N, C-alpha and C positions, 0 to 999 in steps of 0.2 A: 747781759747773761753771765753769771759764773761759771767758771770752766772746773770746777773743783771736782766734776765727775770724770775729768781726763787725769788727774794727777798719779792715780795709779799706774797708767800707762807710761807716763813720761819718767817715772822713776827708774824704770829700767831703760837698758841701753840697746841701740838698732844693731843690725838692721831688723826692719820690721816687716811682717806680712800685714797688708791692710786689705781685706776683702768685704765688697758689699754684695750682698744677692737677696733674690727674692725667695723666700722660703714660706710662701702661702700655701694653706692647706684647705682650700674650698672646693666648692661642689662644683665650679668651671672646669677644675682640673681632673680627670678620670683616675690618674695615677700620679699625684703629687710628688711622693716619693723620688720616682723614677724620674721626673721632671727636676725634680732638685738636685739627684744626682748628675744628670746630664749638664746643668747649669754649672756646677761645681766643676765638671771635667774641664769645661772649656776653659774656667778660670785657673785652676791646676796647671794648664798649658803656659796660661798667661805669666804666673808666678815662674816657673821653670825657666821659662825664656827671659826673665829679667834677673836668673841667678839664683832662685831661691834651693835651698838645699833639702836633701830627702827629710830630714827631722821638721824641718819647717812645714813642707807639705804635708806630713804625717801629723803635725799638730792642730793645723787648720781642718784637714778631713775629720778630726776627731770631733770638732765643734761642729761642723757645717750640718744644719737639720737637726739640731739638738732641741730646738724649739718646739716640739710635738704637742706641747700642751697649750701653744698660742693659737686660739681661733682666727678665722677672717684673714683677710689681705694685709700681709706684713711683710717685715725682712728682716735680717739679720747684719751686724757687722761684726767682724771677726779680726781680733789683732793676735798676732804671735810674735815672740823673739826667743831666737835661740831655742827652738823646737819646744816652747813652753806658752800655754795661753797667758796672753798680756791683759787683753780685756774682751768681754763679750757682751753687748748689747742688742736688745730688740728694736727693730725700725717702725714706726706708728705706720710707717706706707712702705708698700716695696720700692728700692730702688728705681730712678729712672730708667737706668741699664745695670746689669752685674757688673762689677769691676773689681779687679785685682793689681795691687801693687805691691813690689819688693823694692825697700830702699832704706836708707839711712833714716829718714823720719816717717812715723805714720800718718797715712792720708786721712785727717780726722775731720776735715771740713763737712763732707756729706753727714757726718753723724750730728756734727754740731747744728745742721741746717734742720734736721728732723728732731731735735731737742726745741727749737724755737717753735712759737715765741716764748714758750716756757711759762704759762699764765696760770697762777694758782688759783684753783676755784672749789666750790661745792656744788653738787648736781643733789638734787631731792626729786623723788619720784612719790607721790603720795596718791595711792588708791583706795577708793570707799569700797567694801564689799556689801554693802547692803543695798536694797533697791531704792531708798531714799532716806533722807537725813534723819529720820525720826524711826528708823528700823533698829529697835533695840538690840536686835540680834546679829547684826552687821559689825563689822570691823573696819578699821583703817589700817592699812598697810603702808610703811614708811621705809624706803630704801635712800641711802644717801650715801655718798662717796666723796671725800676728801682728797684731791689730785691736783697734778701739774698737767695742762694741756701743751701736747696731744701724746706726752708718755702714758698716759693712762689707758690709750688704746691698747696698748700690749703689757703695760705693767700696772695693773689696778692699785688705787690708793688704799687707804683705810675705809672701809665699808661699815656701814650701821643698817641692821633691820630690826625694826620693830613692828609687832602687830598688836593693835590695841582695840579693845570693845568699844564701840562708838559713843557708847554714853561717857566714857571716860578722856574722849578726844580733847574737848577743850582743855582740860587741866594738863594731860598728857604732851599736847603740843607745846606749852609753855617749858616743860622740861626738857624736852627735845631740842628746842630751841636754844636752850642755855647749853646743852651739851654741842650743838653745831657751832655756838660762838666760840666755846673752847676751841674746835678744830679750825676755825678760820682766823684766830689770833696766832695758834701755833705754825701756819702756813702762810702768814700774810696775804689772806685770801682777797682776791679782787673782784670776783663775780659769785653770785648765789644764784643758781638756775633752777627753778622749781617748775615741775611739770605735774601733770595728773588730774583728778578730780576737782572742779573748782570749788565747790563748798569745802571739801577736805583740806585742800593747800590754801585757800583763804585764809581759813583759822590758823593755819599754821604760820603763814606768813604775817598776820596781825599780832602773833604773840611773840614773835622772834624779837631779841633785844633790839632797840632802836639803831646801833650802830650797824648791824649785820643787816637789818631791813632796808638801809640804804643802798646796798649792793644787789638787791634781789632783780632778777628778770623772771618774769611767769612767762613760759612757752606753753603752746597748746598742744594736747595729743597725750597719750597715754603710750606704753610698750612695755614689753616684757626685756628686763635685764638680762644679757647676754653673759654668764660667768666668763671670766678672762677678756672681757672689752669693756669700755669706759660706761657708766651708767650714762644714758640720755646721750649717747655717742652722735647720732645724727643730728641731734639739736645744737650740740656744742659746737659741731662741725661748722653749721650754719652761722652760729652765733660768733664765732672767733676767728673766722676766715678773713685774713687778710689784717687781723689786728696785732698791734705790738703789745708785749707786756708793759706794765704801767713804770716798771722799774726802767727798763730801756727805755721806754718816751722819755722816762724823767732825764735820762743820760743824754739823749739827744736834744732835748729841748736847754740843756746847760750849755750842751757843744754850741748849739746855733747863737745863743745869748753871748756867750764869751767870743765867738767868731765875730760876731757884729761889732763888739766893742773892742777887738784888737786883743783880746784875753790868751787865755791858756789853751791855745788849739793849733793845730798845723794840719795840713793835708798833703798828699802825694807819698809814695813809696819810701822815696829818699828820707822825708821827715819821720815817717813812722819809725823806718828802721834806726835813725839817729836817736830818736828818743827811748826805744825800746833797749838799744845797747846800754844806755844811761839808767835804765830803770824808772823813766820818768812819766810813763804812761798809765793814767786810771783807767782808762777805756779806749778801746780801739774800735772806731765806727767802719764798717764793710759793706760796700755793694757787692754780694755774691755773684762772681762770675766764675762758673766751674770751667769754661773754657778759656781762661785769662792764660796766656803764654809766659806771665810774667816769673822769674826765677831768682831766688837768691843764693848766696852763698852761705852754709852753716859750717860751724866746729862742733864739737861734741857736747857743748856747754850750751844752755838756753839761751844764754845772752850772746854768744858768738854767731851774729850774722852780719852780712854785709852785703852790698849791692856789686862787689867783685871781688873774684879770688884773690888779687892784689891786695886790696884793702884790708881783707881779713887776715892774710898773712903778714902784714903790715903790724898787726896786734901781736903777733909771736904765735898763731894758731896755726900748726903743722897739717893736722888731720883734717882736710877743708872738702866738703863734697856739694856739688848744686842739687837745689831742690826747688820743689813749686812754692812759689811765694807765701800762698795761704799755709801749707805746712809749717813753714819757717817760722812766721807770725804768729800761729796758734800757739807752737812751743814757747816761744818767747813769753807770751801772755801767759802760760799756766806758770811758767817759773818764776815771773814776777807779781804773780796774782793780780795781775790786771784783768779788765772786763772785757768782754767782746759786745758789740751790738750789731745785729744785721739789719742794714737799713735799705729797704726798699727804693729803688731808683726814685719812684714816682714821690717820695717823700724828700728824697734830697740825692741829687749826683754830686759824687764826691770825686776830687782829682785822683786819677789814676784808682777810684774806687775805694780810696783809703783815706780816713781822718782819724786823729788822735785828739783826746781830751786830755790834758796834760795834769799831773799831780799839782803842779806850780809853773808859772810863766817862764818861759825860756829867755835868756839874756836876750837882747836886740841883735847881738854880733852872733849869734850862735846860727849854724847853718839850716837848723830847723825851725826858728823862729819866723813868724809872718813878717813879710818884708826885708828879710835879711838878704844882704847882698850875697850872692854865690859866685865862685869863681869861673 
């Protein structure tokens, strides 16, 4: 996963307020605005207890609940610094629990987790409006959306809508197929999911360009598209559940192959920190453990991180703070433009939950190298 969406956040200096809360406005809640205000009140108290100033509280309050146009279950991630908005993002799902943190580094891991798996896809829904395929007065209605799963749940991608006389459908399907191929090429599409009327969708699939046709999955059923939500959302949820993006899967496969042959990999927090300090990380692999007690010491710059305060001060860093390990690692990844791969433990259990795929092999006597002697 590329973390470029976090770059604007790390261009600013801390301290940061990081707030995650449920901002759903669905029929299950009689008065959602009051519920959101109550949840924010609890988080506000938490921020104040951690030392947040009045300008920070005001900045967060101005952003909380501003997503009134987003329907269905969802949440918000709000980051502020020095009384100003630093980053605002919609969460495809409400957070497991509402949280607030005020500290040197932003708490970005819950946001990253909700961006995963980050699968680029095309969803296509084809509806035939006549009584049968020979009805000359009927129409074929096509809705298509190019997006990245699961973000399109709350941030819809490019949407295409066409309504075509049934007699023109075989020819028009070929034209639409070429247009869909263009979207797929621009987004490195991994999956094309097609639903709707069997006859009409069959014509479209058979007229798709061959490279695109190889990525097609047809799903049963029809349904109305809900504006502001992903097209075919429930079917995409079932299809992509537990799946890694192909790009991340490729990085994991390279890591496993390199590890098997003693190549450019390392595991454990110490090895990851050492490699990040030197800008050697191509991708960091992480078993996400939100409850992890692991901490690191950090300085003002992204590459200033260490296992101990003494180590960091030995590099000449004076302004040091202790922060969550995942927050420190994430900042270092963004600063060096390395990638992050969230690896389910059922796929691979990493030592201390952390592994690194290196840009090049470490010298054999390097402390982070596999098999190197340690003091």
